[in-house]
N, C-alpha and C positions, 0 to 999 in steps of 0.2 A: 120408403116403401117397405112395409112390414110383410114378411112371408108368413104363410100358413104354418103354424108350429107343428102340424101333423106331417108336413112335408119335410123329408130330410134334405138338409142343404148340401150334403156331400155330393160333389161333382155336378150339382144342378147348375146349369149355365145361367148366369145373371141376365136380366133384360138388357137389350142393347143400350150402351151408354151408362151402365151401372156396374157396381161391384158389391160383393157381400162383406158384411161385418156384423156378427151377432144376430144372425137370421134376419138382417135388415139389408135391403138393397139401397145403396147410396149412389147418388149421381157422380159419375167420374169427373174429376177436376181436370180442366185443360191446363196442364202444367206449364205449357209454353206461354199461357196468358197470365200466369201467376208468378210474380217476381220472387216470392219466397220459395216456391217449389223449384223454380229455375235455379236458384242459388243452391238448394239442397241437392239437386241432381248433378250440378256442377261439382259439388263436394264429393258425391258418390263416385263420379268419374275420376276425380283426383285420387280417391282412395283406391280405385281399381288400378291405378298406375303401379301399385306394389306388385300386382300379378303380371303387368306388362314387363317389369324388370325381371321377374322370374322366367317368363317365356323367352325374353331376350337372351338369357344365359344359356338355356338349352339349345336354341338354334345357333347361337354364337359358337359354342363348343363344337357343334356339328360342322359349321363353316370353317373354323380354324384348322380342322384336320385336312382341308383341301388347300390351305395356304402354304406355299413352299417355304416362306420365311419362318412360319411357326414350326413347321416340320424340321427344318434345319437347325433352328435355335435350340430345340429340345431333343435333337438327335433322333428324329424319326421314331417316336414312341409307337409301340404296337403291343397287342396281346395284353398281358397283365399290367404293364406300365401305362398303356393308353387307358385301360379300364380304371386304374387308380387316379389318373388325371381327372377323369370325369366323376368318379365316385367320391372323391374327397369332399365335394360339396355336400353330398348326401350325409356323409359322416358328421360334418359340422351341424347339419340340420337336425339329425337325430339327437345330438348332445344338447341342442337348444330347446328341445321339446319340454323337458321337465319344468323350466322356469315360466312357461307360458300361462298355465292356469292361475298360479298365484299372482302373477303380474297383471293379467287382464281382469281378474275378479277383485283384486284388492285395490289396484290403482287405476282401473278403468281401461277401456278398449284403446283409447288414444295413446296411453303410455306405451303399449306394446308397439304401436306404429312408430313412435319416436325412437325408442330404443333399437328396434330392428333396423330402421332406416339408417341410423348413425353407424351401426356396426357394418352394414352393407357398404357404406361409403369408405370406411377404413379398408375393407376387403377389396373394393374397386381400386383404391390407390395402390395397394400392394400388388395386385394382379397386373395393373398397367405398368408398374415399374419393376416387375419381376426380373431378377438377374439369373436365376437358376431354377432347377426343378423344385427344390425345397421351398423356395419363396412363392412360386406359382401355386403349389399345393396348399401352402399355409393360407394364401390369399383366398383360395376357393373354399377352404374350411371355414374361414371367417364369413365369406359370402353366404354359405349355407346356414351358418349359425344365425346371422341377422335376418336372412330372407325368410326363414321359417317363422320367426317371431312376427315380422311385418305382415306376411301373407296369412297368418292365422288371425291376427287382430283386425285387419282392414275389412275382409269380407263379413266378419261378425258385426262390425260397426255398421256396414252398409245394410245388413239385414235388419238391424235394430233401430235405425233411424229412417228407413225408407217409408214412404206412404204406402199403406196396404194395397192400394189399387195397382201399384207398379212394382211391388217388392220382388215378385218372382222374376220379372224381366231384368231388374237391376242386379239381382244376385247372380242370375245366369250370365249377365253381361260381364260381371267380375271374372267368372270362370273363362269366358271367351277371351278376355284380355291377355291370357297366356298366349293365345294365337296371335294377337296383335304384336306382342313382344317378339314372337318367333318370326313374324312377317318382317318387322323392322330389322332384326338382326340378320336375317337371310340376305336382304338387299344391301345392308351395310357391308357384310363380308364379301358380297359379290363386287361391290364398288371398290373396297380396299384391296382387292386382288391386283389392281393396277398400281398400287403404291410399291415402289421398288426399295423397300427398307423394312426394318422391324416394325414400323408403324402400321404395316399391313395388318398385324394382329394386336398391337398395343392400342390403336385407335378404337376398335370395337370394344375392347376391355374398358377403356375410359368412358365411352358413351353409355356404358351400362349404368353409370351413376346418375344420369340425367333425371330419371323418374324419381329416384329417392330424394334428390334435391328439390324437385317440384313439390313432392309430398310434404317435406319438412317446412317448406315456405308457407303452405296453406293449412297445415294441421291445427294451428292455433286458432283458426276461425271456424273450424268444423265442430258441430255440437257433439257432446258426449252422449252415449246411449241412454235414453230415458229408462230403459229396463235396468241398466246398471244403477241409476239413481234410486229406483224403487228398491232394488236389492240392498242398497246402502241406507235404506230408511230415509230417503230424501225425496218424498213424493212431489213436493212443491216444485222442485227443479225439473222433475220428469214432466209434469203438467206444462211447465213453461216451455220446454223444448217442443212438445207435441203441439201446443197451441200456436207457437210461432211459425212452425214449418207446415203443419197439417191443417191449421184452422185460421190462417191469416192473422195470427196474433190474438184471437178471441178465445180466452180460457173457458167461456161459457158455451162455445160452439157445441151443438148437439153431437156431431160426429167425434170431435175431440174428447168430449166427456165419455162417450161410449167406448172409444179406443182406450182411454186412460183407465176406465173402470174394468174393462176386459183384461188388461195387463195386470192390474192389481189383483183381480179375482183369480187369475191364473197362478200368481204367486201364493195366494191364500190357499188354493187347492193343493199346491205342492207341499205347503207346510202341514196342512191337515192330513195329507197322505204320508207324512213323515218322510218325504223325499229330501234327502240331504244332497250334498255335492261331492260325495266320495266316489271313487272309481268303482267300489264294490256295489254301488247302487245299480250299476248296469246289469247285474245278474240277479237282482233281488225279485224282480217282477217279470211276468211273461212279456209285458209291453216293452220294458227296457231291454230284455234279452233280444227281442225281435229288432228293436232299434239298433243295438250295437252290432248285431249280426249283419244287418243291411249296410251299416256304415262301413264295417270291415270288408264286406264282400265288394261293394261298389268302389271303395277306395282301391282295392286290389285290381279290380277290373279296369279301372281308369289307367293303369300302368302296364298290365299284363295282357293287353289285347293285341300285342305285336307293335304297338305304337312306339315303344322304346327303340326298336330297330330303326325306324324312320327318324326319330328325334335325335339319336346320338350316333348312329353308325350308317347313315345313308351313304357316306363315302365308300365304306366297305361293300355295301350292297351294289353300288354302281360299278365298282371295280370287278365284282363277281360276274357281271353280265356284260363286260367289255367296254364300259364307259369310264375311261381313265383320265380324260382331260379335266383339269381343275375348273376351267370355265364352264364346261358342260355340267359338271357335278353341282357347282354353285348355282348355275342357271336353273337346273331341275329343282334344287332345294328351294330357291326363291319362288319358283312357280308353285311348288307344293304348298308353301306357307301362304302364298296369296290365295290360292284355291281354298285351302282349309279355313282361312280367315273369313272369306266370303260366306262359306257354308255355315260356319258357327255363328256369325253375326245374324244372318237371316233367321236361323232357327231359334236364336235367343229370344227373338220377338214373337215367336210362335209357340212358346212353351205352354202357355195357358190355352191356346187354341187346340193343340194336339194332345196335351197332357204328358205326364212324365213317363208312364208305362209304355204307351205306343212309341214314343221317340226312343226310349231305351231298347225296346225289342227290335224295332226297325233297324236302328244303328248297329246293334250287336249281330243280328242275323246277316245284315249286309256285310259287315267286316269279316264274318266267318266265310261267307261265299267267296268274297274277293281274295281273302288270304289263301284259301284252298287253291284257287286258280293261279295266284301268284306263285305258290309253292310248286305247282305242276309245271308251270312255264320255266321256273328256275331249274328244276330237275332236268327238263328237256334241254335247256341251254348247256348244262354241265356235260350232257352227252354229245350234243351237236351245237357247236358255237355259231349259231345263226343270228344275224343282226335282228331279224324279225322277232325272234323269241325275246331278245333283250328289250326291244321296244315294247313288246307285250307286257313284260314285267313292269316297265315304267307306267304304262296305261293302267295296270291293275293297282299300282301304288296310288295313283291319282283317284281311282275308284274307291280304294280303301279309305283314303283321306276324306272323301265325301261322307261315307257312312260313319266314320269315327267322329268327325267334327259335327255331324248332325246331333250327336248326343253329348259332346265333350263338355259343354257348359252346365249341364243339368245338375251335376252333383254339388256344385257350389251353392245352389239354392236349396236343393233337396235335403242336404245334411242339416241345415239350420231349421228347415220346416219341421222335421220329424223329431228334433231334440227339444226337451223342455229347457227353460232358461237355466235351471240349476246345474244341468249336465251339458249345456251347450258348448262351453269352452273346453271341457274335458273330452267331450265327444269329438270335437274338432281336432284335439291333440292326438287321440287314438287314430283318427282318420289320417292325420299327417304322418304318424309313425308307420302305419301300414303302407302308405304311399311311398315314404322314404326308403323303407326296406325293399319295396318292389323296385324303386328307382335305382337303388344301390345294385340290385341284381341286374337291372337293365344295363347300367353303366359299366359294371365290372365283369359280370359273367358273360354277357352277350358278346363282348369283344373276343373273349377266349373261345366261346363256342363257335362263333362265325369263322375264326381262324382254323379251328379243329375239324368241324364237320360241315361247314358251309351251308348249303340250302337245306340239308336234312334237319337242321335246327328249327326250321320253320314249322315242322310237323308238331313240335311241342305246343306252339301257339294255336295251331289248328284244333288240337284236342282241347286245349283250355277254353277256347271260344265256344265249343259245344257246351261245356259246363256253365259258362256265363249265360248262354241263352236259357238254359233250364232254370237257373237260380233267379234270373230276372222275371221270367214267366211265372214262376211259382211264388215268389215272395215280395216283389216290389209293390208297395201300396201307392195308389194314386192319391194325389193331394191337390189337384188343380181346383181353383176357385175357392180354396179354403184358407182363411187367415191363419197366421202362424200359431196364435194361442189356441186355435180350435182343432188343430191336427191331432192333438192328444187323444181324442175320442176314437180315432182309427186304431190306436195301439192299446189303450187302456180301458176301452169300453165307455158306456154311457155315464158312469160315475165320474169320468174325467171331462164330460161335456161342459165347457165353460159358458156356453151361450145362455142357458136359462138362468144361471146364477148372475151373469152379467146384467141381464135384463132386470132381474129382481133387485140387484144392487142399484141400478140406475133409477128404477121406480121409487125405491126407498129414498134415494138422495133427492129426487124431485119432490117427494112428499115432505121431507124434512125442510127443504128450501121453501115450500109453500107455507108450511106451518110457521116458519120463522117470519115470513112476510106478513101473514095474517096477524101474528102477535104484535109486530111493529105497528100495523094499521090500527089495532085496538088502542095502543098507547097514544 
C-alpha cells in the first residue's frame, strides 16, 4: 500500500494491520504463525537475558543488605564502605567502556556478547566464593567490566536484527528485562532469608550466572547484524539474514528488497555527508549535537530520578520510617519489584500506541509529584514517628514505581532509533558512561547522604525532577511509527530523508532486472 508522497509519514498512524517502511504500508506478519520469526524473537529474548542479569545484580545487592549472614560476614558495612561495596561494579563498568566500540564495530555485535558474558561468569565465581572484603569487591569489579560489554552489545544486536514491525516493542522489552532481573533477585533473596548459613547470600550470587550461561549456549545460533555486514562490505550476507528471518527465505521478496535497499541507502547517505565514526562527529552538526544532548540527558534522567534510592538503599529508607524487620523489608522489596515489572511490561507493548514523548512526560511528572509527597511524609515522620506516616511513605514508593516503570524501558529503544549506524555503538557507550557515573553517585554518595541528612536529601531529587520535566517537554523528539533508518530526517532535515532515495534505488534495480530479463529473451 503506497502512501501519497505529499503526505508526511512522520507520526502518521498506519492502517490497522499494517506498518510503515519507505512511505509504504506493509501488512503485519503474524509472527506466531511464522516459524522463522518465532525463532528470531526467541533469539531476541535470549539476548535480553543480558539485561535480566544486570537487573538481578542491582536488586540482589539491595536484598543482601537485609540478610544478617551477609551483614555479619562483612562486619556490618555502612556509609562509605557500604557505598564502595555497591559502587565497585560501576567502576569496573566504566573501565570496560573504551573497548566496546572497537570490539563491536570490528568483530561484530556477537563478539561483545561472548566476551562480556565470559567475564561475568568469572566475576560470579569469585563473588560466590568470596572470602573477604577485597575478594568480594574484586568480583564486583569484574562483574561490572563484563556486564557493560554484554549489555551494550545485546540491545544493539536486537535493534539491528528485529523485524521493523516489532522493533520498538522488542527494544523496549530489552530495557524492561532489567525489571525482570530485579523481580527474580528480590524473591530469591526473600527466599534465602530462611537459609541459616552463609549460603543465604552466596546462593543469590551464584544464581546471577544462570542468564550468562544460557546466552553463551545460544549465541552461536543467533544471526549477526545485517547492518554490520553492510558496514564490512559484505552485502550478500546481510541480504541472506534479512531474507531468512524477514522474508521467509526469499531474497526476491519485495519487502526484504525494500528493507535491504533502505539500509544500504542510509549507509550511502552517511558516506556522502562525510559522516565518520569518530566521537568528534557528535559535535560537528546541529543534528548530531541534538542527538548526543538527548542521549546524555535521558541517560542521566534514567538514574537520577530518585530510583537509585529504591534500587540500592531501600533497606535504609525502610529503617528511617520504622520498618526494621528483615522479612518486612525483603517483602516490600519483592512487592515493589513485582509491581514495577508488571507496569514496565504492560507499557513496553504500548510504546507505539502512546508514543515516546507522552510516556516520558507522564512518567516524569508522575515521579515528581509522588516524590514530593514522599519527601513531605518522611519529613513529618522525622518529627512525629507515627506508623501511619511510615505506611504513607511505602504507598508513595509504590506510586513512584508505577510512574518510573511506565517510562523505564523507552530509552533502550529510543537511543538506537535516533543514532545513525556509524555513531550507534559510540553513542551507546556515551550513554553507558553517563549512566555509570550516575549509578556510581547513587551507589556511593547516596549512602553517605542518607546517613548524614536523612530525608532532607530527597529535596535534591525533587528539584532535579523539575529540570527533567522541562528538558523532556522542550527537546524530546517523537519517533513512533518511523523505521530506524528514517528517523534521521527529524534531526538532519529533508536532505537526510532516506525514503525517496530508497524508492528511486528500488525502481532502478527493478528496471535493471527487467532489462536483463528482456536481453535474455532476445537471445
